[in-house]
C-alpha positions as CSV (number, residue, x, y, z in Angstrom):
1,X,-5.6,-8.9,45.8
2,X,-4.4,-5.6,44.6
3,X,-0.7,-6.7,45.0
4,X,-1.4,-9.6,42.7
5,X,-2.7,-7.3,39.9
6,X,0.1,-4.8,40.5
7,X,2.7,-7.5,40.1
8,X,1.1,-8.6,36.8
9,X,1.1,-5.0,35.6
10,X,4.7,-4.5,36.5
11,X,5.7,-7.8,34.9
12,X,3.9,-6.8,31.7
13,X,5.6,-3.4,31.6
14,X,9.0,-5.0,32.1
15,X,8.3,-7.4,29.2
16,X,7.2,-4.5,27.0
17,X,10.3,-2.6,27.8
18,X,12.6,-5.6,27.0
19,X,10.8,-6.3,23.7
20,X,11.2,-2.6,22.8
21,X,15.0,-2.8,23.4
22,X,15.4,-5.9,21.3
23,X,13.0,-5.0,18.5
24,X,14.1,-4.5,15.0
25,X,15.4,-1.0,14.3
26,X,13.3,-0.4,11.2
27,X,9.9,1.3,11.1
28,X,8.0,0.6,7.8
29,X,5.3,2.8,6.2
30,X,3.8,1.6,2.9
31,X,2.3,4.2,0.6
32,X,0.8,3.8,-2.9
33,X,3.9,3.6,-5.0
34,X,6.8,3.6,-2.5
35,X,7.9,2.2,0.9
36,X,9.3,4.5,3.6
37,X,11.7,2.8,6.0
38,X,13.1,4.7,9.0
39,X,16.1,3.4,10.9
40,X,16.1,4.3,14.6
41,X,19.7,4.6,15.7
42,X,19.5,7.2,18.5
43,X,17.5,10.4,18.9
44,X,19.8,12.5,16.7
45,X,20.5,10.2,13.8
46,X,17.2,9.2,12.2
47,X,17.9,8.4,8.6
48,X,15.0,8.1,6.2
49,X,15.2,5.6,3.4
50,X,12.6,5.7,0.6
51,X,12.1,2.8,-1.8
52,X,10.3,2.3,-5.0
53,X,8.3,-1.0,-5.1
54,X,8.9,-3.3,-8.0
55,X,6.1,-5.6,-9.3
56,X,5.4,-9.0,-7.6
57,X,7.0,-12.0,-9.3
58,X,5.0,-15.0,-10.4
59,X,4.3,-17.5,-7.7
60,X,7.1,-20.2,-7.3
61,X,5.1,-23.4,-7.2
62,X,7.8,-25.3,-5.3
63,X,8.1,-22.8,-2.4
64,X,4.6,-21.2,-2.8
65,X,6.3,-17.8,-2.4
66,X,6.4,-14.7,-4.5
67,X,8.8,-11.8,-4.1
68,X,9.3,-8.1,-5.0
69,X,12.3,-5.9,-5.0
70,X,12.4,-2.5,-3.3
71,X,15.0,-0.1,-5.0
72,X,16.4,2.9,-3.1
73,X,14.7,6.1,-4.3
74,X,15.8,8.6,-1.6
75,X,18.3,8.3,1.2
76,X,22.0,7.9,2.0
77,X,23.3,4.9,0.1
78,X,25.8,4.3,2.9
79,X,23.2,3.9,5.6
80,X,20.3,2.7,3.4
81,X,20.4,-0.6,1.5
82,X,20.4,0.0,-2.2
83,X,17.8,-2.7,-2.7
84,X,15.7,-5.1,-0.5
85,X,13.7,-8.1,-1.4
86,X,10.4,-8.9,0.2
87,X,8.8,-12.3,0.1
88,X,5.3,-13.5,1.0
89,X,3.2,-16.6,0.6
90,X,1.1,-17.0,-2.5
91,X,-2.7,-17.4,-2.3
92,X,-4.2,-20.3,-4.2
93,X,-6.7,-19.2,-6.8
94,X,-9.5,-21.5,-5.4
95,X,-12.9,-20.2,-6.3
96,X,-16.0,-22.0,-5.1
97,X,-19.6,-21.9,-6.1
98,X,-21.5,-21.4,-2.9
99,X,-24.5,-23.6,-2.1
100,X,-27.4,-23.0,0.3
101,X,-27.1,-23.7,4.0
102,X,-28.6,-26.8,5.5
103,X,-31.2,-26.7,8.3
104,X,-29.8,-26.4,11.9
105,X,-28.9,-29.7,13.3
106,X,-29.4,-30.7,17.0
107,X,-25.9,-29.4,17.8
108,X,-27.0,-25.9,16.7
109,X,-24.9,-25.9,13.5
110,X,-25.6,-25.6,9.8
111,X,-23.4,-26.5,6.9
112,X,-23.0,-26.3,3.1
113,X,-20.8,-28.0,0.5
114,X,-19.3,-25.6,-2.0
115,X,-18.1,-26.9,-5.4
116,X,-14.9,-25.7,-7.2
117,X,-15.5,-23.4,-10.1
118,X,-14.0,-24.3,-13.5
119,X,-11.5,-21.5,-13.8
120,X,-9.8,-22.3,-10.4
121,X,-6.3,-23.7,-9.7
122,X,-6.4,-27.5,-10.5
123,X,-4.5,-28.3,-7.2
124,X,-7.5,-27.0,-5.1
125,X,-9.9,-29.4,-3.5
126,X,-12.9,-30.2,-5.7
127,X,-15.3,-29.3,-2.9
128,X,-15.2,-27.8,0.6
129,X,-17.5,-28.2,3.5
130,X,-18.2,-25.1,5.5
131,X,-19.9,-25.2,9.0
132,X,-21.1,-22.4,11.2
133,X,-23.3,-22.0,14.3
134,X,-26.9,-21.3,13.8
135,X,-28.4,-17.9,14.7
136,X,-30.5,-18.7,17.8
137,X,-33.2,-16.3,16.7
138,X,-33.6,-18.1,13.4
139,X,-33.6,-21.7,14.7
140,X,-36.6,-23.7,13.8
141,X,-39.0,-24.0,16.7
142,X,-40.3,-27.4,17.7
143,X,-43.9,-28.2,16.7
144,X,-45.0,-28.2,20.3
145,X,-44.3,-24.4,20.5
146,X,-46.1,-23.5,17.3
147,X,-49.5,-22.0,17.8
148,X,-49.1,-21.4,21.5
149,X,-49.5,-17.9,22.8
150,X,-48.9,-16.4,26.1
151,X,-52.5,-15.7,27.2
152,X,-53.7,-14.5,30.6
């Protein structure tokens, strides 16, 4: 049994070592107004590149992506890129008016239907249904159990 676990541990360590070798050579640190990017290219040559973050662009409705440009602030222009562009998905501005939760159903779930607020993105769904499991301590007890006490 111990050999089986030992094999899994060794296999995991081998995969970890392989992923470290093939990993991207950049380490990112994001601060309030700038981004620090370190390139690992050996123990002796660790170049530090500092970038100033530009503001995010408006969301492109076709690709649902927004972007920002990082401009080199500090670092060797030969080993650091002068500018980089970062892209990320946009979030829809869907705001919903929350309604109250239903009673717990026989499956142990409760639900509610939320309605879209007026100032939301018009491409959002007009309503959304949210379901969650009931808290077992708050479930309604059957009428048989009401009034009974454990008397001796």
